[in-house]
C-alpha positions as CSV (number, residue, x, y, z in Angstrom):
1,M,-4.3,24.9,-31.0
2,K,-0.7,25.5,-30.0
3,V,0.8,23.4,-27.9
4,V,4.2,23.3,-26.2
5,L,5.4,19.8,-25.0
6,K,7.1,18.9,-21.9
7,L,9.5,16.3,-20.9
8,P,7.7,13.4,-19.8
9,R,8.5,11.8,-16.8
10,I,9.4,7.8,-18.8
11,S,9.7,6.0,-14.9
12,M,8.9,7.0,-11.9
13,N,12.0,7.8,-10.8
14,M,13.6,10.0,-13.9
15,Q,13.8,13.5,-12.8
16,E,16.3,14.5,-16.2
17,G,17.2,13.3,-19.0
18,T,19.0,14.7,-22.4
19,L,17.3,15.0,-25.6
20,V,19.4,13.1,-27.4
21,A,18.0,13.6,-31.0
22,W,15.0,15.1,-33.4
23,R,13.1,12.8,-35.2
24,V,10.9,15.6,-37.2
25,A,12.1,18.9,-38.0
26,P,10.4,22.3,-38.0
27,G,7.9,22.6,-40.2
28,A,6.9,18.4,-40.8
29,A,4.1,17.2,-39.9
30,F,3.5,14.0,-37.8
31,K,0.7,11.5,-36.4
32,A,-0.3,10.3,-33.2
33,G,1.9,8.5,-31.8
34,A,5.0,9.6,-34.3
35,V,8.3,9.2,-32.4
36,L,9.1,13.2,-32.3
37,Y,12.7,13.1,-30.4
38,E,14.9,10.4,-28.2
39,V,15.4,11.4,-24.1
40,E,18.3,9.4,-22.4
41,T,18.2,8.7,-19.0
42,E,20.5,7.5,-16.1
43,K,19.6,3.5,-17.3
44,V,18.1,3.5,-21.7
45,T,17.3,5.4,-24.5
46,S,13.4,6.4,-24.8
47,E,11.6,7.4,-28.1
48,V,9.6,10.0,-27.1
49,T,5.9,9.7,-28.8
50,A,3.4,11.9,-29.9
51,P,0.3,12.2,-28.1
52,C,-2.1,14.0,-31.6
53,D,-1.3,14.9,-34.8
54,G,-0.1,17.8,-35.7
55,I,2.9,20.0,-37.1
56,L,6.0,20.7,-35.3
57,L,6.3,24.1,-35.5
58,E,9.4,25.1,-33.2
59,I,11.8,23.5,-31.1
60,L,12.8,24.9,-27.8
61,A,15.7,22.4,-26.5
62,E,18.3,21.1,-28.9
63,A,19.9,18.0,-29.2
64,G,22.5,17.7,-25.7
65,S,20.3,20.0,-23.9
66,D,19.9,18.4,-20.2
67,L,16.8,19.2,-19.2
68,E,14.0,18.4,-16.4
69,V,10.6,16.6,-16.2
70,G,8.0,19.2,-17.3
71,D,11.2,21.5,-19.4
72,P,9.3,22.6,-22.2
73,V,10.7,20.7,-25.3
74,C,8.6,21.9,-28.5
75,R,5.5,23.8,-29.8
76,I,3.4,22.3,-31.8
77,E,0.1,23.0,-33.7
78,Q,-1.8,20.4,-33.0
79,T,-4.3,19.1,-36.0
80,G,-6.3,16.3,-34.5
81,G,-5.7,13.3,-32.6
């Protein structure tokens, strides 16, 4: 199933963040819990992990993008998990 992943709320006060770096390239397979990308908020840089096994189909937010919580980040094909 194709799914769009959105920027999660990492802390209670988080409203926005900057996507710092991608750890998975388009076309690459990943397992649930694998780090997909890093996001920086006011206080910390956090790793965002995959909620399921899948394949990264498309990056919707490039590194350096400023995003609000809930903005689309990438499109994946869910393969399990």
